[in-house]
NULUM-141506 format. One line per field, with one value per residue: residue number from 1; chain; y, x, z of N, C-alpha, C, O in turn. Coordinates in nm, 3 decimals. Example, Ala and Ser with C-alpha at 12.3 -4.5 7.8 and 13.67 -1.06 7.14 Angstrom:
<atoms>
num: c(1,2)
cadena: c(A,A)
n.c2: c(-0.569,-0.225)
n.c1: c(1.319,1.285)
n.c3: c(0.780,0.708)
ca.c2: c(-0.450,-0.106)
ca.c1: c(1.230,1.367)
ca.c3: c(0.780,0.714)
c.c2: c(-0.330,0.003)
c.c1: c(1.320,1.290)
c.c3: c(0.780,0.787)
o.c2: c(-0.332,0.114)
o.c1: c(1.424,1.341)
o.c3: c(0.846,0.804)
</atoms>
This chain:
<atoms>
num: c(1,2,3,4,5,6,7,8,9,10,11,12,13,14,15,16,17,18,19,20,21,22,23,24,25,26,27,28,29,30,31,32,33,34,35,36,37,38,39,40,41,42,43,44,45,46,47,48,49,50,51,52,53,54,55,56,57,58,59,60,61,62,63,64,65,66,67,68,69,70,71,72,73,74,75,76,77,78,79,80,81,82,83,84,85,86,87,88,89,90,91,92,93,94,95,96,97,98,99,100,101,102,103,104,105,106,107,108,109,110,111,112,113,114,115,116,117,118,119,120,121,122,123,124,125,126,127,128,129,130,131,132,133,134,135,136,137,138,139,140,141,142,143,144,145,146,147,148,149,150,151,152,153,154,155,156,157)
cadena: c(A,A,A,A,A,A,A,A,A,A,A,A,A,A,A,A,A,A,A,A,A,A,A,A,A,A,A,A,A,A,A,A,A,A,A,A,A,A,A,A,A,A,A,A,A,A,A,A,A,A,A,A,A,A,A,A,A,A,A,A,A,A,A,A,A,A,A,A,A,A,A,A,A,A,A,A,A,A,A,A,A,A,A,A,A,A,A,A,A,A,A,A,A,A,A,A,A,A,A,A,A,A,A,A,A,A,A,A,A,A,A,A,A,A,A,A,A,A,A,A,A,A,A,A,A,A,A,A,A,A,A,A,A,A,A,A,A,A,A,A,A,A,A,A,A,A,A,A,A,A,A,A,A,A,A,A,A)
n.c2: c(6.900,6.650,6.526,6.373,6.233,6.166,6.097,6.155,6.081,6.260,6.320,6.616,6.879,7.036,7.360,7.629,7.471,7.474,7.724,7.822,7.779,7.869,7.972,7.955,8.068,7.891,7.883,7.663,7.578,7.370,7.319,7.308,7.189,7.049,7.071,7.321,7.619,7.828,8.035,8.173,8.297,8.468,8.613,8.859,8.880,8.778,8.493,8.363,8.069,7.840,7.505,7.188,6.844,6.520,6.180,5.942,5.726,5.583,5.758,5.939,6.216,6.414,6.749,7.051,7.374,7.717,8.060,8.300,8.602,8.807,8.890,8.695,8.471,8.520,8.520,8.254,8.128,8.139,7.908,7.714,7.392,7.294,7.086,7.071,7.217,7.500,7.426,7.507,7.580,7.586,7.595,7.465,7.489,7.262,7.199,6.919,6.697,6.735,6.734,6.876,6.918,6.947,7.057,7.032,7.198,7.182,7.322,7.419,7.264,7.003,6.684,6.573,6.611,6.666,6.547,6.605,6.499,6.579,6.389,6.300,6.063,5.772,5.570,5.692,5.732,5.861,6.059,6.119,6.413,6.388,6.501,6.493,6.310,6.029,5.881,5.708,5.611,5.764,5.782,5.619,5.627,5.719,5.898,6.095,6.267,6.598,6.684,6.511,6.570,6.824,6.758,6.588,6.658,6.681,6.377,6.320,6.100)
n.c1: c(9.587,9.385,9.080,8.795,8.513,8.165,7.889,7.548,7.254,6.961,6.608,6.494,6.451,6.140,6.044,6.130,6.170,6.431,6.480,6.574,6.843,7.184,7.313,7.495,7.562,7.703,7.939,8.112,8.399,8.579,8.923,9.188,9.519,9.431,9.233,9.016,8.816,8.631,8.355,8.201,7.916,7.809,7.570,7.681,7.930,8.174,8.361,8.656,8.810,9.079,9.125,9.282,9.246,9.346,9.292,9.291,9.160,8.831,8.676,8.848,9.056,9.338,9.339,9.416,9.371,9.323,9.259,9.183,9.223,8.965,9.047,9.246,9.083,8.923,9.125,9.219,8.990,9.020,9.146,8.955,8.804,8.696,8.524,8.350,8.083,8.021,7.937,7.651,7.510,7.314,7.429,7.351,7.417,7.411,7.397,7.421,7.390,7.659,7.800,7.873,7.674,7.659,7.434,7.367,7.183,7.056,6.862,6.517,6.419,6.489,6.441,6.596,6.876,7.212,7.380,7.643,7.897,8.172,8.418,8.599,8.747,8.756,8.575,8.395,8.114,7.793,7.490,7.224,7.038,6.701,6.493,6.555,6.525,6.675,6.785,6.988,7.327,7.589,7.859,8.054,7.979,8.060,7.927,7.820,8.015,8.135,8.298,8.224,7.954,7.981,8.058,7.859,7.614,7.371,7.275,6.968,6.810)
n.c3: c(5.244,5.390,5.266,5.364,5.255,5.221,5.007,4.920,4.734,4.739,4.790,4.648,4.870,4.959,4.835,5.044,5.267,5.353,5.450,5.693,5.698,5.630,5.314,5.003,4.670,4.409,4.148,3.963,3.790,3.575,3.497,3.249,3.266,3.492,3.793,3.948,3.949,4.166,4.220,4.485,4.610,4.883,5.109,5.183,5.061,4.810,4.736,4.595,4.477,4.409,4.335,4.364,4.347,4.457,4.431,4.697,4.821,4.760,4.913,5.022,4.966,4.865,4.913,4.773,4.828,4.762,4.835,4.589,4.394,4.245,3.993,3.932,3.926,3.696,3.509,3.525,3.433,3.162,3.097,3.103,3.080,2.771,2.725,2.929,3.119,3.333,3.668,3.834,4.143,4.444,4.765,5.074,5.422,5.677,6.007,6.218,6.479,6.562,6.324,5.999,5.725,5.371,5.144,4.813,4.584,4.269,4.141,4.071,3.863,3.905,4.065,4.256,4.482,4.606,4.894,5.110,5.339,5.534,5.695,5.998,6.002,5.787,5.872,6.043,6.256,6.190,6.177,5.960,5.891,5.994,5.850,5.587,5.286,5.200,4.903,4.812,4.892,4.712,4.699,4.578,4.316,4.005,3.829,3.989,4.069,4.082,3.870,3.665,3.644,3.539,3.283,3.181,3.287,3.557,3.688,3.722,3.876)
ca.c2: c(6.865,6.535,6.545,6.246,6.280,6.073,6.171,6.088,6.134,6.279,6.387,6.761,6.932,7.129,7.502,7.688,7.377,7.503,7.869,7.854,7.745,7.958,7.917,8.034,8.028,7.849,7.853,7.584,7.555,7.282,7.376,7.222,7.044,6.993,7.166,7.393,7.746,7.841,8.164,8.142,8.421,8.471,8.730,8.983,8.881,8.674,8.430,8.291,7.970,7.748,7.378,7.068,6.726,6.395,6.069,5.847,5.613,5.630,5.868,6.026,6.286,6.523,6.871,7.172,7.483,7.849,8.175,8.378,8.729,8.806,8.900,8.565,8.383,8.541,8.478,8.108,8.086,8.128,7.770,7.625,7.273,7.317,6.968,7.077,7.344,7.537,7.369,7.611,7.517,7.655,7.507,7.492,7.434,7.206,7.140,6.815,6.598,6.759,6.730,6.976,6.863,7.043,7.013,7.101,7.204,7.222,7.406,7.372,7.168,6.869,6.620,6.525,6.698,6.590,6.578,6.561,6.518,6.556,6.311,6.303,5.937,5.705,5.488,5.769,5.713,5.987,6.047,6.214,6.483,6.306,6.566,6.470,6.177,5.970,5.782,5.609,5.665,5.768,5.812,5.540,5.635,5.816,5.998,6.200,6.356,6.728,6.692,6.438,6.650,6.933,6.704,6.515,6.706,6.616,6.261,6.329,5.969)
ca.c1: c(9.491,9.302,8.935,8.724,8.378,8.064,7.790,7.418,7.148,6.843,6.495,6.509,6.355,6.039,6.080,6.106,6.208,6.567,6.489,6.644,6.984,7.267,7.344,7.574,7.545,7.834,7.969,8.234,8.447,8.696,9.031,9.289,9.512,9.358,9.190,8.890,8.797,8.495,8.306,8.099,7.851,7.735,7.483,7.756,8.062,8.203,8.491,8.708,8.910,9.137,9.139,9.328,9.224,9.409,9.228,9.369,9.066,8.702,8.618,8.954,9.135,9.424,9.281,9.496,9.279,9.370,9.179,9.243,9.155,8.869,9.125,9.307,8.972,8.889,9.241,9.217,8.877,9.066,9.192,8.842,8.792,8.586,8.437,8.265,8.017,8.030,7.832,7.587,7.429,7.299,7.476,7.301,7.499,7.320,7.462,7.336,7.458,7.802,7.859,7.825,7.634,7.643,7.330,7.379,7.057,7.085,6.755,6.378,6.390,6.535,6.369,6.694,6.988,7.322,7.415,7.780,7.946,8.315,8.436,8.736,8.808,8.668,8.469,8.324,7.969,7.719,7.346,7.176,6.918,6.582,6.398,6.601,6.488,6.787,6.755,7.094,7.462,7.649,8.001,8.133,7.921,8.136,7.841,7.781,8.128,8.109,8.369,8.143,7.833,8.019,8.071,7.740,7.492,7.331,7.192,6.852,6.741)
ca.c3: c(5.347,5.356,5.265,5.372,5.224,5.169,4.929,4.912,4.651,4.823,4.726,4.663,4.969,4.908,4.845,5.176,5.373,5.399,5.469,5.818,5.684,5.549,5.183,4.909,4.531,4.361,4.008,3.970,3.654,3.568,3.417,3.188,3.257,3.606,3.894,3.926,4.018,4.219,4.268,4.584,4.653,5.008,5.118,5.201,4.997,4.711,4.761,4.479,4.517,4.312,4.405,4.295,4.432,4.415,4.502,4.777,4.819,4.707,4.991,5.074,4.865,4.908,4.857,4.781,4.795,4.802,4.794,4.481,4.370,4.136,3.868,3.903,3.891,3.555,3.429,3.522,3.351,3.023,3.076,3.130,2.997,2.677,2.724,3.048,3.149,3.475,3.752,3.916,4.246,4.572,4.872,5.209,5.529,5.778,6.123,6.275,6.565,6.566,6.190,5.904,5.596,5.262,5.051,4.684,4.511,4.131,4.090,4.079,3.756,3.942,4.175,4.351,4.519,4.665,5.033,5.139,5.474,5.554,5.817,6.053,5.959,5.690,5.933,6.146,6.265,6.182,6.153,5.860,5.940,5.967,5.760,5.451,5.236,5.129,4.800,4.829,4.895,4.577,4.715,4.484,4.181,3.926,3.764,4.084,4.094,4.018,3.742,3.567,3.626,3.449,3.147,3.135,3.351,3.682,3.657,3.811,3.872)
c.c2: c(6.744,6.571,6.406,6.280,6.166,6.155,6.087,6.159,6.143,6.334,6.536,6.811,7.031,7.273,7.555,7.599,7.411,7.651,7.910,7.831,7.844,7.890,8.009,7.981,8.006,7.832,7.788,7.546,7.473,7.333,7.267,7.272,6.980,7.105,7.231,7.528,7.753,7.985,8.130,8.271,8.397,8.597,8.860,8.988,8.770,8.624,8.350,8.195,7.892,7.620,7.270,6.953,6.606,6.282,5.981,5.715,5.667,5.748,5.965,6.084,6.383,6.646,6.987,7.287,7.614,7.955,8.251,8.508,8.711,8.810,8.765,8.464,8.396,8.505,8.325,8.055,8.072,7.988,7.669,7.510,7.292,7.201,6.969,7.214,7.376,7.476,7.481,7.542,7.610,7.556,7.555,7.422,7.392,7.142,7.039,6.715,6.611,6.754,6.842,6.906,6.976,6.984,7.097,7.085,7.260,7.299,7.338,7.270,7.025,6.815,6.570,6.631,6.607,6.640,6.521,6.586,6.490,6.494,6.321,6.177,5.864,5.629,5.560,5.742,5.849,5.958,6.157,6.282,6.410,6.372,6.552,6.326,6.124,5.870,5.670,5.682,5.656,5.801,5.744,5.548,5.752,5.929,6.111,6.286,6.486,6.742,6.619,6.512,6.766,6.885,6.648,6.565,6.626,6.500,6.251,6.202,5.949)
c.c1: c(9.410,9.155,8.873,8.576,8.290,7.953,7.663,7.328,7.025,6.729,6.511,6.405,6.259,6.087,6.041,6.149,6.345,6.588,6.563,6.795,7.058,7.298,7.437,7.545,7.684,7.834,8.106,8.275,8.575,8.794,9.115,9.425,9.441,9.320,9.057,8.900,8.652,8.471,8.189,8.043,7.768,7.649,7.564,7.893,8.070,8.345,8.529,8.815,8.959,9.168,9.193,9.312,9.293,9.347,9.329,9.291,8.936,8.644,8.722,9.034,9.230,9.370,9.377,9.407,9.338,9.272,9.255,9.165,9.053,8.941,9.188,9.200,8.940,9.004,9.243,9.100,8.915,9.116,9.081,8.839,8.673,8.487,8.338,8.202,8.041,7.911,7.781,7.495,7.416,7.335,7.423,7.392,7.406,7.403,7.368,7.421,7.610,7.873,7.800,7.798,7.624,7.544,7.340,7.249,7.086,6.970,6.620,6.343,6.428,6.454,6.464,6.802,7.097,7.350,7.553,7.810,8.096,8.333,8.579,8.816,8.707,8.553,8.394,8.175,7.901,7.572,7.305,7.051,6.790,6.481,6.438,6.570,6.600,6.736,6.858,7.228,7.521,7.798,8.085,8.082,7.983,8.049,7.798,7.899,8.102,8.179,8.293,8.012,7.861,8.026,7.939,7.608,7.461,7.238,7.073,6.769,6.660)
c.c3: c(5.300,5.365,5.262,5.362,5.175,5.108,4.912,4.813,4.739,4.739,4.752,4.764,4.905,4.925,4.982,5.291,5.433,5.434,5.597,5.810,5.596,5.417,5.108,4.770,4.472,4.210,4.009,3.828,3.658,3.465,3.352,3.229,3.376,3.701,3.858,3.994,4.060,4.260,4.360,4.640,4.779,5.007,5.117,5.133,4.892,4.736,4.637,4.528,4.395,4.388,4.311,4.393,4.369,4.498,4.574,4.783,4.761,4.784,5.046,4.958,4.934,4.836,4.882,4.734,4.844,4.755,4.687,4.466,4.257,4.001,3.833,3.864,3.741,3.462,3.415,3.438,3.203,2.991,3.107,3.030,2.902,2.669,2.842,3.061,3.296,3.549,3.842,4.016,4.366,4.680,5.006,5.310,5.643,5.889,6.186,6.352,6.560,6.432,6.105,5.771,5.496,5.164,4.925,4.606,4.372,4.067,4.089,3.971,3.790,4.059,4.283,4.376,4.575,4.806,5.059,5.285,5.474,5.691,5.868,6.016,5.870,5.755,6.046,6.139,6.263,6.156,6.056,5.913,5.898,5.875,5.613,5.410,5.147,5.026,4.811,4.842,4.755,4.583,4.608,4.340,4.106,3.872,3.858,4.129,4.020,3.883,3.632,3.541,3.530,3.303,3.094,3.192,3.476,3.649,3.751,3.800,3.998)
o.c2: c(6.737,6.638,6.330,6.347,6.080,6.267,5.965,6.282,6.047,6.388,6.578,6.788,7.101,7.304,7.528,7.648,7.380,7.697,8.024,7.861,7.897,7.767,8.126,7.865,8.092,7.776,7.850,7.489,7.503,7.385,7.151,7.394,6.866,7.218,7.203,7.549,7.693,8.048,8.066,8.346,8.318,8.678,8.959,9.088,8.681,8.704,8.278,8.231,7.880,7.625,7.263,6.961,6.590,6.288,5.951,5.608,5.783,5.830,6.063,6.013,6.429,6.648,7.017,7.295,7.621,7.942,8.264,8.521,8.613,8.741,8.725,8.379,8.297,8.464,8.273,7.948,8.000,7.951,7.553,7.527,7.304,7.215,6.880,7.315,7.288,7.475,7.543,7.457,7.700,7.446,7.669,7.311,7.473,7.042,7.067,6.657,6.511,6.770,6.896,6.843,7.088,6.877,7.219,6.975,7.372,7.339,7.216,7.197,6.935,6.891,6.529,6.727,6.487,6.760,6.403,6.678,6.389,6.537,6.347,6.184,5.890,5.625,5.496,5.730,5.942,5.847,6.272,6.217,6.376,6.305,6.595,6.233,6.169,5.784,5.552,5.800,5.555,5.842,5.805,5.482,5.868,6.045,6.212,6.369,6.485,6.804,6.661,6.517,6.802,6.963,6.658,6.519,6.519,6.521,6.178,6.195,5.846)
o.c1: c(9.370,9.111,8.895,8.521,8.334,7.925,7.669,7.324,6.989,6.751,6.539,6.286,6.293,6.162,5.931,6.164,6.371,6.702,6.609,6.867,7.002,7.309,7.455,7.507,7.772,7.741,8.204,8.195,8.667,8.756,9.115,9.445,9.394,9.367,8.996,8.980,8.563,8.554,8.092,8.113,7.674,7.656,7.522,7.963,7.985,8.437,8.447,8.900,8.889,9.229,9.154,9.357,9.297,9.349,9.437,9.345,8.929,8.572,8.687,9.076,9.206,9.357,9.413,9.372,9.396,9.210,9.378,9.055,9.057,8.902,9.185,9.224,8.930,8.982,9.265,9.111,8.849,9.128,9.109,8.867,8.560,8.378,8.254,8.259,8.077,7.799,7.857,7.413,7.497,7.281,7.446,7.439,7.332,7.471,7.250,7.514,7.682,7.995,7.693,7.886,7.585,7.565,7.322,7.211,7.135,6.980,6.609,6.246,6.402,6.406,6.419,6.816,7.077,7.343,7.578,7.759,8.140,8.273,8.671,8.938,8.587,8.444,8.336,8.117,7.948,7.535,7.346,6.967,6.773,6.390,6.365,6.586,6.617,6.653,6.822,7.239,7.507,7.856,8.176,8.137,7.961,8.092,7.746,7.884,8.052,8.125,8.297,7.965,7.776,8.002,7.910,7.502,7.516,7.133,7.079,6.671,6.594)
o.c3: c(5.184,5.459,5.167,5.449,5.099,5.151,4.894,4.807,4.807,4.630,4.864,4.746,4.810,5.018,5.031,5.403,5.549,5.445,5.606,5.905,5.500,5.409,5.144,4.752,4.484,4.152,4.049,3.753,3.734,3.360,3.393,3.228,3.364,3.690,3.755,4.085,3.999,4.325,4.319,4.708,4.781,4.914,5.059,5.144,4.886,4.754,4.581,4.608,4.294,4.495,4.194,4.507,4.247,4.621,4.522,4.756,4.718,4.726,5.112,4.866,5.046,4.714,4.995,4.617,4.953,4.649,4.694,4.518,4.183,3.907,3.716,3.777,3.670,3.348,3.306,3.378,3.129,2.875,3.134,2.912,2.949,2.613,2.853,3.019,3.375,3.498,3.917,3.980,4.385,4.686,5.047,5.286,5.698,5.866,6.207,6.297,6.556,6.428,6.134,5.713,5.531,5.107,4.930,4.567,4.359,3.951,4.104,3.986,3.710,4.143,4.390,4.299,4.590,4.834,5.034,5.347,5.419,5.789,5.791,6.000,5.877,5.698,6.133,6.032,6.329,6.117,6.069,5.975,5.781,5.827,5.524,5.488,5.033,5.058,4.817,4.808,4.687,4.483,4.552,4.252,4.139,3.870,3.811,4.218,3.907,3.792,3.516,3.427,3.449,3.211,2.975,3.151,3.499,3.588,3.851,3.726,4.014)
</atoms>
């Protein structure tokens, strides 16, 4: 499946500002030789996935993702990349002007967060929710890829 995504560094919203939006808590771990596993906890269930992405352009990737069992998740964790830590974040889902935005909050210790939007085509026009304060687009900035965050930490600039 093609994934066309743009990413923005935003000022972390104040506590309580996102209380009306659904969220999940994510633990994302990168594997050797490639791919990642994710445990995503919702209010009423936990979902485990295995994903492999291949870049096509800066904003387009081929994404192969499948649901896995809890047992397979823990088995795959045995191949975790020792050079990276698991990325833990709370993801909020924000519907706005016909699009779905995903806001990744890395915790109260940070002043910034990441906002992602998946698009139907690379040049699709969209509007960012006006209550979010955009610092800049970081789609092309390597340091804001989750795989790099797992290796070097979230660059809270």
